[in-house]
N, C-alpha and C positions, 0 to 999 in steps of 0.2 A: 840310198842317200837322198836327203831332201835338198832341192835346189833353192838357193837363197840369192836374192838380188842385193846389190850394195849401192843403191841410189837413194837420194833424198827426193822422192818423187810424189809422195802422197801423204795425206793426213786425215784424221777424223775431224780436225778443227776446220770446218768448211766455211768459207766466206762466199756467199752468193750475192752477186750484184745484179740488179735489174736496172738498166739505164734507159731512159726514154728521151728521145730527141724530138724537137718540133719538126714537122714536115718542112722540107726545103725544096725549092725548085732551082736553087742556085748551085751550079757546078762546084763552086768554092766550098759550100757547106754540105754537099751531098756525098757521104762516104763511099757510095757505090758508083759515083760518076767516074767514067774512064776518060782520061785526057784525050781530047780530040773527038769525043763522041757526044752526040746530042741526045742519047737515050739514057733513061734512068731505070733502075731495077725496082720492080714492085715488091713490097714487103708483105702485103696482105694485112698489115697492122693498121687499123684505123686510129689515127690520132698521133702519128709520128713514128719515128724509128724505135725499135725495141731490140735491145741487146741483152742477152742473159749469159752469165758465165759463173764459174766457181773457181776457187783456189784453195788448196789444202796446204797448211804449213806445219802440221804436227811433226813430221820427220825432220824438220829443220832443227829440232831439239837434240838430235843425236850428238852434235859437237858441243852442246851445252846450252844453258838457259840464255846467255847473252846473245848467241847466234840466233836462237829461235826468236827472241824478242825483237831483234833487229829485223828479221825477215817479216814477222807479223806486222810490225809497225810500218814497214815499207808498203805493204798491201793496204793498210788502213790509210796511210798518207796518200796513196793513189786514189782511193775512194773519196777522201776528203777533197782532193784536187778536182775530181769530177763533180762533186757536189758544189764546189765553189764556182764552177763554170755554169751551174744551173741545172745539171742533170738531176733527175729524180731518182733516188736510190732506195732500194729495199735490200737491206743487208741482214743476213743471218750469220752471226759469228758464234760458233760453238763455244768459244772461249770467253764470250761475254765482253771482250775488250771494246768492240765497236760502241756498245751502249755505255759502258762504265768508264772506260779508259783507265781501268785499274790493273796495274801490272801484277799485283798480288793475286787478284782473282784469276787472271790469265794463267799465272804460274801454277796455281792450284788445279785449274782445269786441265792444262796440258799434262800434268803429272797423273791425274786421274785417267785420262785417255791413254797415256802410255801404259799404265798398269792394265787397263782393260784390254788393249790390243795385244799386249804381251801374253796375258793369261789366255785369251781366246786363240791367239796364234799357236801358243804352246799346246793347248788342248787339241786343236786340229792336227798339229804335227804328231802328237802322241797317239791320236786315233789311227793314224796310218791310212789304212784302206787303200793303199797304193796312190794316194793323192800327193802331188807335190805342193807344198805350202811355201809361198814366197811372200816376204814382207820385209821392209827395211828395219822393222823392230828387232828382227833376229840379229842384226848387226850391231845393236847397241852393246856397249861394253858391260852395261849393268842389266842386260836382258834377264838373266836368271833371277836377280833380285826383283825386277819389275814383274816377272811372271809369278813369283812366289807371292808378292804383295797383292797382285791382281787376283790370284786364286783365293786368297783370304777375303778380299773385298767383294769379288763377283762370282765366286765359285758356285754358289747356288744357281745363279742365272745360267752359267755355262753348263752345269750339269743338266739343267732343264732343257737347254738348247740341244745338247747331245742326245738326250732321250727322245725329243721330238723329231730329230733328224735321223735317228738310228745309228749315230756314231758311237763307237765304243770308248 
């Protein structure tokens, strides 16, 4: 039996934010300043603070498009907020929403990623080889349809991947 997780924890629609802060000697604006401490933490980054992070929203689509859109827009709103405070952002949004603000483009993109992940996950699961395959995509009510459509759309690439990796 293949183990499956039932969490909305990951996605291929990755939003990466790179945030730079001006150097600060003020405890009020130094994020690593500890209350009552006169010391500061060195970052090794010349030119200010540097924070990197990413967020994945794809599996927020399991309950439906409206839920996904709400989650994705909340992340974008947070990034807009940081930008409004003067942070320099470098954002890579796999769904293209950051650049275009197009819900139609985003919906098309998340559908494509859902089909790809379902087809790839199904192929890995079918290959067996004693591997446990876990992905929230398996919990989608329409997984079988997504897998079928994904195989039609990406089957050649998946077969090529299986040949290169020795999967059956």
